[in-house]
C-alpha positions in Angstrom: 31.1 -53.8 -29.7 30.4 -51.5 -32.6 26.7 -51.2 -31.6 27.7 -50.5 -28.1 30.0 -47.7 -29.2 27.3 -46.1 -31.3 24.7 -46.4 -28.5 27.1 -44.7 -26.0 27.8 -41.9 -28.5 24.0 -41.3 -28.9 23.6 -41.2 -25.2 26.4 -38.7 -24.8 24.9 -36.5 -27.5 21.5 -36.6 -25.8 23.0 -35.7 -22.5 25.0 -32.9 -24.1 22.0 -31.3 -25.9 19.7 -31.8 -22.9 22.3 -30.0 -20.7 22.6 -27.2 -23.2 18.8 -26.7 -23.2 18.8 -26.8 -19.4 21.5 -24.2 -19.2 19.7 -22.0 -21.7 16.5 -22.2 -19.7 18.4 -21.6 -16.5 20.0 -18.4 -17.8 16.9 -17.0 -19.4 16.2 -13.4 -18.3 12.7 -12.2 -17.3 12.3 -8.5 -17.6 9.4 -6.6 -16.0 8.4 -3.0 -15.5 7.2 -1.8 -12.1 4.9 1.2 -11.7 5.1 3.0 -8.4 3.1 6.2 -7.6 5.5 7.4 -4.9 8.1 10.0 -6.1 11.6 8.5 -6.4 12.8 10.5 -3.3 10.1 9.0 -1.0 11.3 6.3 1.4 8.5 3.9 0.2 9.8 4.2 -3.4 13.3 3.6 -2.3 12.2 0.5 -0.3 10.3 -0.7 -3.3 13.3 -0.3 -5.5 15.4 -2.2 -3.0 12.9 -5.0 -3.3 13.5 -5.1 -7.1 17.2 -5.0 -6.7 17.1 -7.9 -4.2 15.1 -10.0 -6.7 17.7 -9.5 -9.3 20.5 -10.4 -6.8 18.7 -13.6 -5.5 17.8 -14.7 -9.0 21.4 -14.3 -10.3 20.2 -11.7 -12.8 17.4 -13.8 -14.2 14.7 -11.3 -12.9 15.3 -7.8 -14.1 12.9 -5.0 -13.1 12.8 -1.5 -14.6 11.5 0.9 -12.0 9.0 3.7 -12.8 8.4 5.9 -9.8 6.3 9.0 -9.5 3.5 7.8 -11.7 5.7 8.0 -14.8 4.3 4.7 -16.2 0.8 4.9 -15.0 -1.1 7.3 -12.7 -1.9 6.2 -9.2 -5.6 5.7 -9.7 -5.1 3.6 -12.9 -2.3 1.4 -11.6 -4.3 -1.6 -10.6 -6.1 -1.7 -14.0 -2.8 -1.2 -15.7 -1.5 -4.4 -14.1 -4.6 -6.3 -15.0 -4.3 -5.2 -18.6 -0.6 -5.7 -18.8 0.4 -2.1 -19.3 2.3 -2.5 -16.1 3.8 -5.9 -15.2 4.0 -5.0 -11.5 2.3 -2.1 -9.8 2.2 -0.4 -6.4 -0.7 1.9 -5.5 -3.6 2.4 -3.2 -6.8 0.3 -3.0 -8.8 3.3 -1.9 -8.1 5.1 -5.3 -10.6 2.6 -6.8 -13.5 3.1 -4.4 -16.0 0.3 -4.5 -13.7 -2.0 -6.4 -12.5 -3.7 -3.2 -15.4 -3.9 -0.8 -14.0 -6.5 1.6 -10.6 -4.9 1.8 -12.1 -1.5 2.7 -12.3 -2.9 6.2 -8.5 -2.7 6.4 -8.7 1.1 6.3 -11.3 1.5 9.0 -10.4 3.9 11.9 -9.8 1.1 14.4 -6.9 2.9 16.1 -3.8 1.5 14.3 -0.7 2.3 16.5 1.9 2.2 13.7 2.6 1.2 10.1 4.3 -2.1 10.9 1.1 -3.3 12.7 -1.2 -2.1 9.9 1.0 -3.7 7.3 1.2 -7.1 9.2 -2.6 -7.2 9.7 -3.3 -6.3 6.0 -1.2 -9.2 4.8 -2.7 -11.7 7.3 -6.2 -10.7 6.4 -5.6 -11.2 2.6 -3.9 -14.5 3.2 -6.7 -15.8 5.3 -9.6 -14.6 3.2 -8.1 -14.7 -0.3 -10.6 -12.1 -1.5 -12.2 -12.7 -4.9 -11.8 -9.0 -5.6 -8.0 -9.7 -6.0 -8.4 -12.7 -8.3 -7.4 -10.9 -11.5 -3.9 -10.3 -10.3 -1.1 -12.1 -8.4 -0.6 -10.5 -5.0 3.0 -10.1 -4.0 2.4 -8.3 -0.8 0.6 -5.4 0.9 1.7 -2.5 3.1 -0.1 0.2 5.0 0.9 3.5 6.6 0.8 4.5 10.2 -2.2 6.1 11.9 -3.7 9.0 10.1 -3.7 12.5 11.6 -5.2 15.8 10.6 -2.8 18.4 9.1 -4.5 21.7 8.9 -4.1 25.3 7.9 -6.8 26.2 10.5 -6.5 25.7 14.3 -8.5 22.7 15.5 -8.8 22.7 19.3 -11.6 20.1 19.6 -13.5 17.7 17.3 -16.4 20.2 16.8 -14.0 22.6 15.1 -13.8 20.1 12.2 -17.4 20.8 11.2 -17.6 22.4 7.7 -13.9 22.2 7.1 -12.9 21.2 3.6 -10.6 18.2 4.0 -8.6 16.2 1.5 -9.6 12.5 2.1 -9.5 9.5 -0.2 -11.6 6.3 -0.1 -12.8 5.3 3.3 -11.1 8.3 5.0 -13.7 10.5 3.3 -16.3 8.8 5.4 -14.2 9.6 8.5 -14.3 13.3 7.5 -18.1 13.2 6.9 -18.6 11.5 10.3 -16.8 14.4 12.0 -18.9 17.0 10.1 -16.3 18.0 7.6 -16.5 18.2 3.8 -14.3 15.5 2.2 -12.6 16.3 -1.2 -11.0 13.3 -2.9 -7.6 13.8 -4.6 -4.3 12.0 -4.9 -1.3 12.9 -2.7 0.4 14.4 -5.7 -2.4 17.0 -6.0 -2.7 17.8 -2.3 0.2 20.2 -1.9 -1.2 22.7 -4.4 -4.8 22.2 -3.1 -3.6 23.2 0.4 -1.4 26.0 -0.9 -4.3 27.6 -2.9 -6.9 27.0 -0.2 -8.9 24.5 -2.2 -8.8 22.4 1.0 -8.4 23.6 4.6 -6.7 20.4 5.8 -5.7 16.9 4.8 -6.3 13.6 6.6 -3.0 11.7 6.3 -0.2 9.9 8.0 2.4 12.3 9.4 5.0 11.0 7.0 3.1 12.6 4.1 4.1 16.0 5.5 7.7 15.3 4.6 7.4 12.7 1.9 5.1 14.9 -0.2 6.3 18.2 1.3 2.8 19.1 2.6 4.2 20.2 5.9 5.3 23.4 4.1 1.7 24.4 3.4 0.0 23.6 6.7 0.2 25.2 10.2 -1.2 22.6 12.6 -0.8 18.9 13.2 -3.8 17.5 15.1 -3.3 14.1 16.9 -6.3 11.9 15.9 -4.6 8.6 16.6 -7.5 7.5 18.8 -9.3 6.8 15.5 -6.0 6.0 13.7 -7.0 4.7 10.2 -4.6 3.5 7.6 -4.5 3.4 3.8 -3.6 -0.1 2.5 -1.4 -0.3 -0.6 -0.9 -3.2 -2.9 2.1 -4.6 -4.8 0.5 -6.8 -7.4 1.7 -8.5 -10.6 0.0 -9.3 -13.9 -1.2 -12.9 -13.8 0.2 -13.9 -17.2 3.6 -12.4 -16.3 3.6 -14.3 -13.0 2.7 -17.5 -14.8 5.6 -17.0 -17.3 8.1 -17.5 -14.5 9.5 -20.9 -13.7 8.7 -22.3 -10.3 12.1 -21.6 -8.8 11.9 -17.9 -9.7 8.3 -17.7 -8.4 9.6 -19.1 -5.1 12.3 -16.4 -5.0 9.8 -13.7 -5.7 7.5 -14.9 -3.0 10.3 -15.2 -0.4 11.6 -11.7 -1.1 8.1 -10.3 -1.0 7.5 -12.0 2.4 10.6 -10.3 3.8 9.6 -7.0 2.4 6.3 -7.0 4.4 8.3 -6.1 7.5 10.7 -3.8 5.6 7.9 -1.8 4.1 6.1 -1.6 7.4 9.3 -0.4 9.1 9.8 2.1 6.4 6.4 3.6 7.1 7.3 4.0 10.8 10.6 5.6 9.9 8.8 7.9 7.5 6.5 8.9 10.3 9.5 9.8 12.5 11.0 11.8 9.7 7.7 13.5 9.0 7.2 14.6 12.6 10.8 15.9 12.8 10.4 17.8 9.5 7.3 19.6 10.7 8.8 20.4 14.0 11.8 22.0 12.2 9.3 24.1 10.3 7.9 25.4 13.6 4.4 24.1 13.0 2.0 23.6 16.0 1.1 20.2 17.4 -2.3 19.8 19.1 -3.5 16.9 21.2 -7.2 16.3 22.2 -8.3 15.6 25.8 -9.5 12.0 26.7 -13.1 13.2 26.5 -12.5 14.6 23.0 -10.8 11.3 21.9 -13.8 9.4 23.2 -16.0 11.6 21.2 -13.9 10.8 18.1 -14.2 7.0 18.7 -18.0 7.3 19.2 -18.4 9.2 16.0 -16.8 6.3 14.1 -19.3 3.6 15.1 -21.7 4.2 12.1 -18.7 3.5 9.8 -18.2 0.1 11.2 -21.9 -0.7 11.1 -22.1 0.5 7.5 -19.1 -1.6 6.5 -20.6 -4.8 8.0 -24.0 -4.1 6.5 -22.6 -3.4 3.0 -20.3 -6.4 2.9 -23.1 -8.7 4.2 -25.3 -7.5 1.4 -22.7 -8.7 -1.1 -22.3 -12.0 0.7 -18.9 -11.0 2.1 -17.5 -11.7 5.6 -17.0 -8.1 6.6 -18.0 -8.8 10.2 -15.4 -11.5 10.5 -12.7 -9.3 8.9 -13.5 -6.5 11.4 -13.4 -8.8 14.3 -10.1 -10.3 13.2 -8.5 -6.8 12.9 -9.7 -5.8 16.3 -8.5 -9.1 17.8 -5.1 -8.6 16.2 -4.8 -5.1 17.5 -5.4 -6.4 21.1 
């Protein structure tokens, strides 16, 4: 009887301390910083911050994320490397700011005629999930998003595609090739530097989604908005996490993070479309002029883009990458 009592006491103590350890682990807080290049007032930054808040809510406070908008933690072009090195735990920026680093994913930004940001965002995530590019193997991908079709915002009147020749146009990454294909002179710079470049005449125009004209106030320093949606390109953006920080999370919190990220694919895409609507309204309020090309001119734009598709397929094939399949998938999804 005495031995039984002692045994029961030991079992009770074991259960008690195991329970305490479990509770301690369950309540452990995981704190991360999040570098976002959009200014805090931008709808994309606000949507990203809402993602962080939702994670804290779903995890009962176990996941806490300190938000750093406007490039305050790391500049846009250095964000991906900052996540790889651990300077930033989580980062949002643009693939195109690291030209040549993501050869397969450059296909996502091609001027295939994206109709809206929701479509571009959905396609980007489906492509990455299908192909699992090696070029993203040094981070954990949470989700991607992409803006609506790029347009030309100009200080000079552009009545037809031939007017673009010799214009100095702000364009980053693959969009620089679009400018070159149209006879313009591309100048690479971040969105944060574009307002001043337009204002001072460093560039004549910028190739961008219409949302940029409000989100970055660039509508104040242009006079014309030219509809080039026939060759609507996008710029794909990443939300990625340092691999070691991701691995530090227990499985249940990883699941929560993945589930919320999946939900934010649609939310971020819809935010781009809402931003486009706001951008267009903003520019109209400023009294700027909107210009549409004729069907013939739009066909000319589409034809001018063919060498870009051919070059992408050729370049990726040379690296042993399935660029032709990626391009076919994108076109099929758009249909």
